[in-house]
C-alpha positions in Angstrom: -31.2 -48.7 3.5 -28.3 -48.4 5.9 -26.1 -47.2 3.0 -28.6 -44.5 2.1 -28.7 -43.3 5.7 -24.9 -43.2 5.9 -24.7 -41.2 2.7 -27.3 -38.7 3.9 -25.5 -38.3 7.2 -22.2 -37.6 5.4 -23.9 -35.0 3.2 -25.4 -33.4 6.4 -21.9 -33.2 8.0 -20.5 -31.5 4.9 -23.3 -29.0 5.1 -22.6 -28.3 8.7 -18.9 -27.8 8.1 -19.6 -25.4 5.2 -22.0 -23.4 7.4 -19.4 -23.3 10.2 -16.7 -22.0 7.8 -19.1 -19.3 6.5 -19.8 -18.1 10.0 -16.1 -18.0 11.0 -15.4 -15.9 7.9 -17.7 -13.0 9.1 -15.8 -10.0 10.3 -12.6 -10.9 8.4 -11.6 -7.2 8.2 -11.0 -7.4 4.4 -10.4 -3.9 3.0 -13.4 -2.9 1.0 -15.3 0.3 0.2 -17.0 2.2 -2.6 -17.3 0.2 -5.8 -17.8 2.4 -8.9 -18.8 1.1 -12.4 -20.0 2.7 -15.6 -23.6 1.8 -16.4 -23.8 -0.1 -19.7 -23.8 2.3 -22.8 -23.5 5.3 -20.5 -21.6 6.3 -22.5 -21.2 4.1 -25.5 -17.6 3.3 -26.6 -18.1 5.2 -29.9 -19.7 8.6 -30.1 -20.6 10.8 -33.1 -19.7 14.4 -33.5 -22.3 16.7 -31.7 -24.1 13.6 -30.2 -25.4 14.3 -26.7 -24.7 11.5 -24.2 -25.0 10.8 -20.5 -22.3 9.5 -18.2 -24.0 7.0 -15.9 -22.3 5.5 -12.8 -23.4 2.9 -10.4 -22.1 3.3 -6.8 -22.2 0.5 -4.2 -21.0 0.7 -0.6 -19.3 -2.5 0.4 -17.8 -1.0 3.6 -19.1 -1.4 7.1 -19.3 2.4 7.6 -21.7 5.0 6.3 -20.0 7.0 3.6 -20.6 10.6 2.4 -18.8 12.0 -0.5 -18.5 13.6 -3.9 -17.9 12.2 -7.3 -16.6 14.2 -10.3 -16.2 13.5 -14.0 -13.9 14.8 -16.7 -12.1 13.7 -19.8 -8.5 13.9 -20.8 -8.8 16.6 -23.5 -7.9 20.2 -23.0 -10.8 22.5 -22.0 -11.2 23.8 -25.5 -11.7 20.3 -26.9 -13.5 18.7 -24.0 -17.0 17.3 -24.5 -17.5 16.5 -20.9 -18.9 19.1 -18.5 -16.5 19.0 -15.5 -19.2 18.5 -12.9 -19.5 17.0 -9.4 -22.4 15.4 -7.5 -22.6 14.4 -3.8 -23.8 11.1 -2.5 -24.6 9.2 0.7 -24.7 5.5 1.1 -25.5 3.4 4.2 -23.0 0.9 5.5 -23.1 -2.8 4.5 -25.1 -4.9 6.9 -24.8 -8.7 6.2 -25.6 -9.2 2.5 -27.4 -5.9 2.2 -25.5 -3.4 0.1 -26.7 0.2 -0.4 -26.3 1.5 -4.0 -27.2 4.5 -6.1 -27.1 5.4 -9.8 -25.8 8.8 -10.7 -26.1 10.5 -14.2 -24.1 13.4 -15.7 -26.2 14.7 -18.7 -25.8 17.0 -21.7 -22.3 16.1 -22.7 -21.2 16.4 -26.4 -18.1 16.7 -28.6 -19.1 19.5 -30.8 -16.3 20.1 -33.2 -13.5 17.4 -33.1 -10.6 18.0 -35.4 -10.8 14.4 -36.6 -11.6 10.9 -35.3 -10.2 11.1 -31.8 -9.8 8.9 -28.7 -10.3 10.2 -25.1 -10.7 8.8 -21.7 -13.6 9.7 -19.3 -12.5 9.7 -15.6 -14.8 9.5 -12.6 -13.1 10.3 -9.3 -14.7 10.0 -5.9 -13.7 11.1 -2.4 -15.7 10.0 0.6 -15.5 9.8 4.4 -15.5 6.7 6.5 -15.3 6.1 10.3 -15.1 2.8 12.0 -14.6 1.8 15.7 -13.2 -1.4 17.2 -13.3 -2.4 20.9 -11.2 -5.5 21.4 -10.5 -6.4 25.0 -6.9 -6.5 26.2 -5.8 -7.9 29.6 -3.1 -6.3 31.7 -1.5 -7.4 35.0 1.1 -6.3 37.6 2.7 -9.7 37.9 4.4 -10.6 34.6 5.3 -14.1 35.8 1.7 -15.6 35.5 1.1 -16.5 31.9 -2.0 -18.6 32.5 -4.8 -16.0 32.6 -3.1 -13.1 30.8 -0.2 -13.3 28.4 2.6 -10.8 28.3 2.8 -11.0 24.5 -0.1 -11.9 22.2 -1.6 -11.2 18.7 -5.3 -10.4 18.4 -6.8 -11.4 15.0 -10.2 -12.0 13.5 -11.7 -14.2 16.2 -11.1 -11.7 19.0 -11.0 -8.3 17.3 -14.5 -8.1 15.7 -12.9 -6.8 12.5 -14.8 -4.6 10.0 -14.5 -4.2 6.3 -13.6 -0.6 5.3 -11.3 1.1 2.7 -8.6 1.2 5.5 -9.1 -1.2 8.4 -7.4 -3.0 11.2 -6.2 -6.5 10.4 -4.4 -7.5 13.7 -3.0 -6.0 16.9 0.2 -7.1 18.7 0.2 -6.5 22.5 3.2 -6.6 24.8 3.5 -5.7 28.6 6.7 -4.2 29.7 7.6 -3.8 33.5 8.3 -0.3 34.7 9.5 1.2 38.0 6.0 2.5 38.9 3.8 0.0 37.1 3.7 -1.5 33.6 3.7 -0.2 30.1 1.1 -1.5 27.6 2.4 -1.3 24.0 0.3 -2.2 21.0 1.2 -2.4 17.3 -2.0 -1.8 15.2 -1.7 -3.3 11.8 -3.7 -1.4 9.1 -4.4 -2.4 5.5 -6.1 -0.5 2.7 -7.8 -1.5 -0.6 -5.6 -2.3 -3.5 -7.0 0.7 -5.4 -7.3 4.3 -4.1 -5.5 6.2 -1.4 -6.0 8.5 1.6 -4.0 11.6 2.6 -6.3 12.6 5.5 -6.1 9.8 8.0 -6.7 10.0 11.8 -6.6 7.4 14.5 -7.6 7.6 18.2 -6.7 4.8 20.6 -7.9 4.6 24.3 -7.5 1.9 26.9 -10.9 2.4 28.7 -10.6 3.3 32.3 -7.1 4.7 31.9 -7.2 7.2 29.0 -5.8 7.7 25.5 -2.6 6.0 24.2 0.3 7.9 22.8 0.7 6.9 19.1 4.1 7.6 17.5 5.1 8.6 14.0 1.6 9.2 12.6 3.2 11.6 10.1 5.0 8.7 8.5 1.9 6.8 7.5 1.6 6.5 3.8 -1.7 5.2 2.4 -0.8 6.5 -1.1 1.8 4.0 -2.0 1.8 1.5 0.9 -1.0 -1.1 1.1 -0.1 -1.8 4.7 1.0 0.4 7.6 1.7 -0.2 11.3 1.0 2.2 14.1 2.8 1.9 17.5 1.0 3.1 20.6 1.7 2.9 24.3 0.3 3.9 27.7 1.7 3.7 31.3 -0.5 1.8 33.7 -0.7 1.2 37.4 -2.8 -1.8 38.1 -3.1 -3.9 41.3 -4.5 -7.0 39.7 -5.4 -8.6 36.4 -7.8 -6.4 34.4 -9.3 -6.9 30.9 -10.6 -3.7 29.5 -11.7 -2.6 26.0 -9.1 -1.0 23.7 -11.2 1.5 21.8 -9.8 2.2 18.3 -11.4 4.8 16.1 -10.4 5.4 12.5 -11.5 8.5 10.6 -10.4 9.4 7.1 -11.2 10.6 3.6 -10.6 7.9 0.9 -10.2 8.6 -2.8 -10.6 6.3 -5.8 -11.3 6.6 -9.5 -12.3 4.6 -12.6 -12.0 5.4 -16.3 -13.4 4.4 -19.7 -11.9 5.0 -23.1 -14.2 6.3 -25.9 -13.8 7.1 -29.6 -15.2 10.3 -31.1 -16.2 9.9 -34.8 -16.0 13.2 -36.8 -18.8 13.5 -39.4 -17.6 13.9 -43.0 -18.4 16.9 -45.2 -21.6 16.4 -47.4 
């Protein structure tokens, strides 16, 4: 009987550890966003000449921001050969909350390859562009006396446990803080580490950083950010402060951007033979 109780207790401990690990994993700040996929047989991989077909797409928002955007479809033929009507549709999806993911199915109808010159292969491309905005408010301590390291560190790195990270196509993964003594106070410098999804890119990125109670930070070299080829970027910001004692105020960081991504599917068009 004692052995059974010990075994059950051990299983219970394993369960507690697993639950604890799951809770700590929340707010990891993993880059994630719109997931697109072709609905099965929409279209089929082989299409006959003059056959009408739909292009069906499933959209799922795995980001912790509401997204609004537009998705367009085309194929890789010249306009005179194309069987896909170049068309666009708008969509709106609510942000991910816990395990609840908002989704929508979109259909582009009445497509057909009327007169192919032979059996041909083409690729259907679906491209989406959508907006996302996230805000983080981690607390940073500042102090006039840089000798005291007990209650407020001169240098520190804020990560998942203190940042309240959010999943988004481009998100903050960590913040490096340093306090530098100045003639008339101190300077707060922060390096904001950003990471994007493996697929997709953004060419319209904006960031706003403010140390509440003192105003906006000056962020340098924003024009050098590259979310087209670089998965990770770092933004350096600073602000002059005149504090009389230790303070711990929120650092408000707001990211606004348009993110673009695409998927594709190869199809074969079968030309009907002469009767």
